[in-house]
SELUMTOR-938570 format. One record per residue (C-alpha): x, y, z; residue in one letter. Coordinates in steps of 0.2 Angstrom, whole numbers, padded with zeros to 4 digits, always signed. Layout:
BEGIN
XYZA;...
END
This chain:
BEGIN
-0186+0158-0019M;-0193+0159-0002S;-0181+0160+0013P;-0188+0143+0019R;-0184+0135+0003S;-0167+0143+0002G;-0163+0136+0019M;-0170+0119+0014S;-0159+0119-0002R;-0144+0124+0009G;-0147+0110+0021V;-0149+0097+0008T;-0133+0103-0001T;-0123+0103+0016G;-0129+0085+0019Q;-0124+0079+0002L;-0106+0087+0004I;-0105+0080+0022A;-0110+0063+0015S;-0097+0064+0002H;-0083+0069+0014I;-0087+0055+0026L;-0087+0042+0012D;-0070+0048+0006T;-0063+0046+0023R;-0069+0028+0025K;-0053+0023+0016S;-0042+0035+0027G;-0034+0021+0036R;-0038+0028+0054S;-0045+0011+0059E;-0029+0002+0055N;-0022-0001+0072R;-0005-0008+0073I;+0006-0015+0087V;+0020-0003+0090Y;+0037-0010+0095T;+0048+0004+0102P;+0064+0007+0094I;+0077+0010+0107N;+0089+0021+0097E;+0092+0040+0096Q;+0080+0049+0085G;+0065+0038+0090Y;+0052+0041+0103Y;+0057+0036+0121Q;+0044+0033+0134P;+0045+0045+0149D;+0054+0036+0163P;+0043+0045+0176S;+0028+0037+0168H;+0033+0019+0164P;+0015+0013+0161N;+0011+0027+0148Q;+0007+0019+0132G;+0007+0024+0114Y;-0009+0033+0109L;-0009+0032+0090T;+0007+0026+0082P;-0003+0021+0067H;-0008+0039+0062W;+0008+0041+0052G;+0000+0030+0039N;-0016+0040+0038L;-0022+0046+0021K;-0021+0065+0022P;-0037+0074+0020L;-0032+0088+0009L;-0014+0083+0003L;-0009+0071-0010D;+0003+0063+0002V;+0008+0067+0020G;+0025+0072+0015S;+0019+0084+0002Q;+0025+0100+0011F;+0038+0092+0023R;+0053+0102+0027A;+0070+0096+0020S;+0082+0088+0032N;+0096+0099+0027T;+0104+0110+0040V;+0114+0124+0034R;+0128+0131+0044E;+0131+0150+0043T;
END
């Protein structure tokens, strides 16, 4: 196989893989915009009082389909705090 044909095959393979990844991500829910209503309670995000016009960039991203995990919480740490 000539270097040129090897490169051509590599480019073709890369394009096929990229196309597959892009098709898979079409259902990733990144375009599902939501209207975020702030929750004024402890443990929830609170806007910076120094910047009252600062909005919420991407609150819907918590609902994204993970790229390499089965679910977003697959390797999440436990909420258990152990006292020593």
